[in-house]
C-alpha positions in Angstrom: 0.0 0.0 0.0 2.9 2.4 0.8 4.2 1.9 -2.8 0.7 2.7 -4.3 0.4 5.8 -2.1 3.9 7.0 -3.0 3.3 6.3 -6.8 0.0 8.2 -6.7 1.6 11.2 -4.8 4.5 11.2 -7.3 2.1 11.0 -10.2 0.1 13.9 -8.9 3.1 16.0 -8.0 4.8 15.2 -11.3 1.8 16.2 -13.3 1.2 19.3 -11.3 4.6 20.5 -12.4 5.1 19.3 -15.9 3.0 21.5 -18.0 5.4 24.2 -19.0 8.9 24.4 -20.2 11.7 26.9 -19.7 11.6 30.0 -21.7 14.7 30.8 -23.8 15.3 33.3 -26.5 12.5 35.7 -27.5 9.7 35.5 -25.0 7.0 36.6 -27.5 8.1 33.9 -29.9 8.1 31.2 -27.2 4.6 32.3 -26.2 3.3 31.2 -29.6 5.0 27.8 -29.8 2.3 25.1 -30.4 2.7 22.2 -28.0 1.5 18.7 -28.3 -2.2 18.5 -27.5 -2.9 21.7 -29.4 -2.2 24.5 -27.0 0.6 27.1 -26.7 3.2 27.8 -24.2 1.1 30.7 -22.9 -1.8 28.4 -22.3 0.3 26.5 -19.8 1.1 29.4 -17.6 -1.0 30.1 -14.5 -2.7 28.0 -11.9 -4.3 24.6 -12.6 -6.6 22.4 -10.5 -6.6 18.6 -10.8 -10.1 17.6 -11.9 -9.7 13.8 -12.3 -7.3 10.9 -12.5 -7.8 7.4 -13.9 -5.0 5.0 -13.0 -4.1 1.4 -13.1 -1.2 -0.3 -11.3 -0.1 -3.8 -12.3 2.3 -6.2 -10.7 3.7 -8.8 -13.0 1.0 -8.1 -15.5 -1.9 -8.6 -13.1 -4.1 -5.6 -12.1 -3.2 -4.7 -8.5 -5.1 -1.4 -8.2 -7.4 0.6 -10.4 -8.9 3.9 -9.5 -11.0 6.6 -11.1 -11.2 9.7 -9.0 -12.8 13.1 -9.5 -11.5 16.1 -7.5 -13.1 19.4 -6.5 -11.7 22.7 -5.2 -12.2 21.3 -1.7 -9.6 18.5 -2.4 -7.0 21.2 -2.7 -4.8 19.9 -5.5 -3.3 22.8 -7.4 -0.2 23.9 -9.3 1.2 27.3 -10.3 3.2 27.3 -13.5 5.6 30.2 -13.8 7.1 31.6 -17.0 10.6 30.9 -15.7 9.9 27.1 -15.6 9.5 26.8 -11.9 6.3 25.2 -10.6 4.7 25.1 -7.2 2.5 22.1 -6.5 0.0 22.4 -3.7 -1.6 19.3 -2.3 -4.0 20.0 0.6 -1.8 20.8 3.5 1.5 20.8 1.8 3.5 22.0 -1.2 6.5 21.1 -3.3 8.6 22.3 -6.1 10.5 20.6 -8.9 12.3 21.0 -12.2 11.1 19.8 -15.5 11.6 19.9 -19.3 9.4 19.6 -22.4 10.5 18.1 -25.7 8.5 16.6 -28.6 5.3 16.2 -26.6 7.1 14.5 -23.8 7.3 16.1 -20.3 10.0 15.0 -18.0 10.1 16.0 -14.3 12.8 15.3 -11.7 11.7 15.4 -8.1 13.3 14.3 -4.9 11.6 11.4 -3.0 11.1 12.8 0.6 11.6 9.3 2.1 14.8 8.2 0.4 16.2 11.5 -0.8 16.7 10.0 -4.2 15.8 11.7 -7.4 12.7 10.3 -9.2 12.3 11.0 -12.9 8.9 10.6 -14.6 7.8 11.3 -18.1 4.3 12.1 -19.4 2.6 13.0 -22.7 0.3 15.9 -23.2 -2.9 14.5 -24.9 -5.0 17.7 -24.8 -4.2 21.3 -24.1 -6.5 24.3 -24.4 -6.6 27.6 -22.6 -8.8 25.9 -20.0 -8.2 22.2 -20.0 -5.1 19.9 -19.9 -5.0 16.1 -20.2 -1.7 14.2 -19.5 -0.9 10.5 -19.8 1.8 8.9 -17.7 3.1 5.3 -18.0 6.1 3.9 -16.1 7.6 0.6 -15.1 10.1 -0.4 -12.5 11.5 -3.7 -11.1 11.1 -3.9 -7.4 13.7 -5.4 -5.0 11.8 -8.7 -5.0 12.1 -8.9 -8.8 8.4 -8.1 -9.5 7.5 -5.8 -12.4 5.4 -2.8 -11.3 3.6 -1.0 -14.2 1.8 2.3 -13.6 -0.5 4.1 -16.0 -2.6 7.2 -15.5 -4.6 9.8 -17.4 -5.0 13.1 -15.5 -7.2 16.0 -16.3 -6.7 19.6 -15.1 -8.8 22.8 -15.4 -7.3 26.2 -15.4 -8.1 28.4 -12.4 -6.2 31.6 -13.3 
């Protein structure tokens, strides 16, 4: 259960922070770059609220956990995306920050695991991006110490707050 909780938290934190990329060169030109999913760099800036997550976790090919969750403002899952590439993730009662990059529709985020202090790198794909809605898909695999294969897949939807 601890692995599932950590994976869900990592997934949420990762996706809260992965929706922009660092500005370089002419800011006006960067604002008009069309990203995977149809939106522009400018569409990504601001504050987003997680609206839903559909996820499946498998162990050695067998479904271990499957969840479809909708979130409201009261759940307190938000992210602020700044033009300089820094994001601030807010999950009811706490916050975090990370570094990320965007290339060819793939979003990569490096964050530090608070329990182990190790860097965790996750990658996601923007499936939809408008001025008001963002949908991201994440898939990952890892081999556990016991040799089992853990697969994690999620589709997350966000709505823009400001």
